[in-house]
C-alpha positions in Angstrom: 63.9 194.4 137.4 65.6 191.2 136.3 62.3 189.5 135.5 61.1 192.4 133.4 64.3 192.3 131.4 63.8 188.6 130.9 60.2 189.2 129.7 61.4 192.0 127.4 64.1 189.7 126.1 61.8 186.8 125.3 59.3 189.1 123.7 62.1 190.5 121.5 63.1 186.9 120.6 59.5 186.2 119.5 59.4 189.4 117.4 62.8 188.7 115.8 62.2 185.1 115.0 58.7 185.8 113.5 60.1 188.7 111.5 63.0 186.8 110.0 60.9 183.6 109.4 58.4 185.4 107.1 60.7 185.4 104.0 61.2 181.6 104.5 57.4 181.1 104.9 56.9 183.1 101.6 59.4 180.9 99.8 57.7 177.7 101.1 54.3 179.1 100.1 55.4 179.7 96.6 57.2 176.3 96.4 54.0 174.5 97.6 51.7 176.7 95.5 50.0 177.8 98.8 49.2 181.1 97.1 46.0 183.2 97.2 45.6 184.4 93.6 43.7 187.7 92.9 40.2 187.4 91.7 37.6 190.2 91.2 36.0 189.5 94.6 39.3 189.9 96.5 40.9 193.1 97.6 44.5 192.2 96.7 45.9 192.6 93.2 48.9 190.3 93.2 49.4 186.6 94.2 49.8 186.4 97.9 51.6 183.6 99.8 49.4 182.3 102.6 51.6 180.1 104.8 52.5 182.9 107.2 51.5 180.7 110.1 54.8 178.8 109.7 56.6 182.0 110.7 54.3 182.5 113.7 54.7 178.9 114.8 58.4 178.9 114.2 58.9 182.2 116.0 57.0 181.1 119.0 58.6 177.7 119.5 62.1 178.8 118.6 61.8 181.4 121.4 60.7 178.7 123.8 63.7 176.6 122.8 66.2 179.4 123.3 64.6 180.2 126.7 64.9 176.6 127.8 68.5 176.4 126.8 69.6 179.6 128.6 67.0 180.1 131.4 65.2 176.8 131.9 64.2 177.5 135.5 61.6 180.0 134.5 59.6 177.2 133.0 60.3 174.7 135.8 57.2 172.7 136.8 55.5 173.5 133.5 57.3 170.9 131.3 54.4 168.6 131.1 51.9 171.3 130.0 54.5 172.7 127.6 54.9 169.3 126.0 51.1 169.0 125.5 50.9 172.5 124.1 53.6 171.7 121.6 52.0 168.5 120.3 48.5 170.1 120.3 49.7 173.2 118.5 51.7 171.1 116.0 48.5 169.2 115.1 46.7 172.5 114.6 49.4 173.9 112.5 49.5 170.7 110.3 45.8 170.8 109.5 46.0 174.6 108.9 48.9 174.1 106.4 47.1 171.3 104.6 44.0 173.5 104.4 46.0 176.4 103.0 47.5 174.1 100.3 44.7 171.7 99.4 41.5 173.2 100.9 40.2 170.7 103.5 36.6 170.4 104.4 35.3 172.2 107.6 34.3 168.8 109.1 37.9 167.4 108.7 39.4 170.5 110.4 36.9 170.3 113.2 37.8 166.6 113.9 41.5 167.6 114.1 40.7 170.5 116.4 38.7 168.2 118.7 41.7 165.9 118.9 44.1 168.7 119.6 41.8 170.1 122.3 41.5 166.7 124.0 45.2 166.4 123.9 46.0 169.7 125.5 43.3 169.2 128.2 44.7 165.8 129.0 48.0 167.5 129.8 46.4 169.6 132.6 44.9 172.7 131.0 41.5 173.6 132.4 38.9 176.4 131.8 38.0 176.4 135.5 39.8 175.3 138.7 39.4 171.7 139.7 36.5 171.3 142.2 35.1 174.7 141.4 31.8 173.0 140.3 31.7 170.7 143.3 28.2 171.7 144.0 27.2 169.7 140.9 28.8 166.5 142.3 30.3 164.1 139.8 28.7 165.9 136.9 30.8 169.0 137.8 34.0 167.0 137.7 33.1 165.8 134.2 31.8 169.2 133.0 35.2 171.0 133.6 37.3 168.9 131.1 34.4 168.7 128.6 33.9 172.5 128.9 37.6 173.0 128.5 37.6 171.1 125.2 34.7 173.1 123.9 36.5 176.3 125.0 39.6 175.4 123.0 37.6 174.6 119.9 35.5 177.7 120.2 38.4 180.2 120.7 40.4 178.4 117.9 37.6 179.0 115.5 36.6 182.5 116.4 40.2 183.6 115.9 40.1 181.9 112.6 37.1 184.0 111.7 38.9 187.1 112.8 41.5 186.6 110.1 39.3 188.1 107.4 41.4 191.1 106.5 45.0 192.2 106.4 46.4 192.6 109.9 43.3 191.8 111.9 44.2 188.5 113.7 47.8 189.5 114.4 46.7 192.9 115.7 44.0 191.5 117.9 46.4 188.9 119.2 49.1 191.4 120.0 46.8 193.6 122.0 45.1 190.7 123.9 48.4 189.0 124.7 49.5 192.1 126.7 46.4 192.0 128.9 46.9 188.3 129.4 50.5 189.0 130.4 49.4 191.6 133.0 46.8 189.2 134.6 49.1 186.3 134.6 51.9 188.2 136.3 49.5 189.7 138.8 48.6 186.2 139.8 52.2 185.1 140.0 51.9 182.6 137.1 55.2 183.3 135.4 54.7 180.8 132.6 51.5 182.5 131.5 53.5 185.7 131.4 56.2 184.0 129.3 53.9 182.5 126.8 51.8 185.7 126.4 54.7 188.0 125.9 56.2 185.6 123.3 52.8 185.7 121.6 52.9 189.4 121.6 56.3 189.3 120.0 55.4 186.9 117.2 52.2 188.8 116.5 54.0 192.1 116.3 56.8 190.6 114.1 54.3 189.1 111.7 52.3 192.3 111.6 55.3 194.1 110.1 54.6 192.1 106.9 50.8 191.7 107.4 49.6 195.2 108.1 47.6 196.6 105.2 48.6 196.3 102.5 49.8 192.8 103.4 52.8 191.1 101.8 51.9 187.7 103.2 48.8 186.1 104.8 48.9 184.0 107.9 46.3 181.6 106.5 44.5 179.0 108.5 47.9 177.7 109.7 48.4 181.0 111.5 44.9 181.9 112.7 44.1 178.5 114.0 47.5 178.3 115.8 47.0 181.7 117.5 43.4 180.8 118.5 44.6 177.5 120.0 47.4 179.3 121.9 45.2 182.0 123.3 42.7 179.4 124.5 45.5 177.7 126.3 47.1 180.7 127.9 43.8 182.0 129.1 43.2 178.6 130.7 46.6 179.1 132.3 45.2 181.8 134.6 41.5 180.8 134.7 42.1 177.1 135.5 44.4 177.6 138.5 43.4 178.0 142.1 44.6 181.6 142.1 42.6 182.4 138.9 39.2 181.9 140.6 37.7 180.7 137.3 38.3 183.8 135.3 37.3 182.3 131.9 34.6 185.0 131.5 37.3 187.6 131.7 39.1 185.8 128.9 35.9 185.9 126.8 35.6 189.7 127.4 39.2 190.1 126.5 38.6 188.6 123.1 35.4 190.5 122.8 35.6 191.4 119.1 36.2 187.9 117.7 33.8 186.4 120.4 30.9 188.7 119.4 31.6 188.2 115.7 31.7 184.4 116.2 28.4 184.3 118.2 26.8 186.5 115.5 28.0 184.2 112.8 26.6 181.1 114.5 23.2 182.8 115.2 23.1 184.2 111.6 23.7 180.8 110.0 21.2 179.1 112.3 18.7 181.7 111.3 19.5 181.3 107.6 19.2 177.5 108.1 22.8 176.9 106.8 25.6 175.0 108.3 27.4 176.8 111.1 30.7 175.6 109.5 29.9 177.4 106.2 31.5 180.8 105.7 29.6 184.0 104.7 30.2 187.7 103.9 28.5 189.2 106.9 31.3 189.5 109.5 32.1 192.8 111.2 35.2 193.5 109.1 33.1 193.1 105.9 30.6 195.7 107.1 33.3 198.1 108.1 35.1 197.7 104.8 31.8 198.3 103.0 31.3 201.5 104.8 34.7 203.2 104.2 36.6 201.0 101.8 39.9 201.3 103.6 41.6 198.2 104.9 43.9 200.3 107.2 40.9 202.1 108.7 39.1 198.9 109.3 42.2 197.3 111.0 42.8 200.4 113.2 39.1 200.6 114.1 39.1 196.9 115.3 42.4 197.5 117.1 40.7 200.3 119.0 37.7 198.1 119.8 40.1 195.4 121.1 41.9 198.0 123.3 38.5 198.9 124.7 37.7 195.3 125.6 41.2 194.9 127.1 40.9 198.0 129.2 37.5 196.9 130.5 38.8 193.5 131.3 41.7 194.9 133.3 39.4 197.4 135.1 37.1 194.6 136.1 39.9 192.4 137.2 41.9 194.9 139.3 39.0 197.0 140.7 36.1 194.6 140.9 37.8 191.2 141.1 35.2 189.6 143.4 32.4 190.3 140.9 34.7 189.7 137.9 32.8 186.8 136.1 29.4 188.5 136.5 30.6 191.9 135.4 32.5 190.3 132.4 29.3 188.7 131.3 27.3 191.9 131.7 30.0 193.9 129.9 29.9 191.5 127.0 26.1 191.9 126.8 26.4 195.6 126.8 29.2 195.6 124.2 27.0 193.3 122.0 24.1 195.8 122.2 26.4 198.6 121.3 27.8 196.7 118.3 24.4 196.0 117.0 23.5 199.7 117.4 26.6 201.1 115.9 27.1 198.8 113.0 23.5 197.7 112.4 24.6 194.0 112.3 21.1 192.7 111.9 20.2 194.7 108.8 21.1 191.8 106.5 17.8 190.1 107.5 15.7 193.0 106.1 16.2 192.2 102.5 16.3 188.4 103.0 13.3 187.9 105.2 11.4 191.2 104.8 11.5 192.0 108.5 10.2 195.5 109.2 10.5 196.6 105.5 12.2 200.0 105.2 13.4 200.0 108.8 16.7 199.2 110.4 16.2 196.2 112.8 18.9 197.6 115.1 17.4 201.1 114.9 13.9 199.7 115.7 15.2 197.8 118.7 17.5 200.4 120.1 16.4 203.8 118.8 12.8 203.4 118.0 13.2 205.6 114.9 12.7 204.3 111.4 15.8 204.2 109.3 15.8 203.4 105.6 18.0 200.4 104.8 20.1 201.1 101.8 21.5 198.2 99.9 25.1 198.7 98.6 25.8 198.8 94.9 27.4 195.4 94.1 29.4 196.7 91.1 30.8 199.7 93.0 31.9 197.7 96.0 32.7 194.4 94.3 36.5 194.5 95.1 35.9 195.5 98.7 33.5 192.9 99.9 35.7 189.8 100.4 38.5 189.6 103.0 42.0 188.9 101.9 42.2 185.5 103.5 
């Protein structure tokens, strides 16, 4: 009972600090001209501050600071990793803030992300338990840290892609953090529970200001920070001996941004464009084009995230021995359902004349011809571009 009160308290700390730091972030945004001004292609009509990541970062680390001052023993033995996490996340925040103010190139951001990932891995974070790839010999020992760096970079960026509309990244983060909390506590890894419940608090506090219609954007400073932190806390349970290499469950848990990220990479490779170059074909764009309501899109994606979280916990608690395999299979099934439900491949019809007059997803999954209707650009012009 005492532990649950402690977790509830630190979650409330994260919520409160994030909530009260937002007005300060708004002032700093205006002072530094880190403002997203309205243009015809955007859905917001007023200048919007976009350094909300400062509130998320501040809310998280202020909560950790208070916890260490009044209840340091709950983080005992984790000081080294916590130090690495602070330095790595500070590096991520810095590049995000600079990008929100000046607009850095994608390659520059990637270099900084690599540095932050190497830093946090050097402080003990791993995507799989040490020795779990012993059957590969020395190559397996090398593959774990390299794979861990790639994991951090990947999750950081797919979360950044998820921040394409009011409330998406914060909502996905809040839901996912609760599932991470449950898994971490079931494994007896209290620091994973602490970090994840604080993440839930800061995401919830920020969402008060960010749910559609948003009054502030988290910007790259917030979305990159959240992605970096989620990569780390998932490694917290997947990289320990008790975690049994549960990284695939972490991938399933973040199913919506994961599938959208994979789709983006494949789409850009198919279009022969840089995978670092943005486009307008993400899931939230397609949903917004269909119904035009930012709130409905946010709630729909929240519901999808709840579904992935529920599936993750079901696999973990009921089928733990087959968890990684089932997580992979579940992700494949979910991808097929996404393609079927939202016809994510239809953009190729007009560009490459594949199966003219037919839906590619319908052809693959239904077998029935479906006429592909192009949207009217003028009618939907203000709904096509996400707010950040």
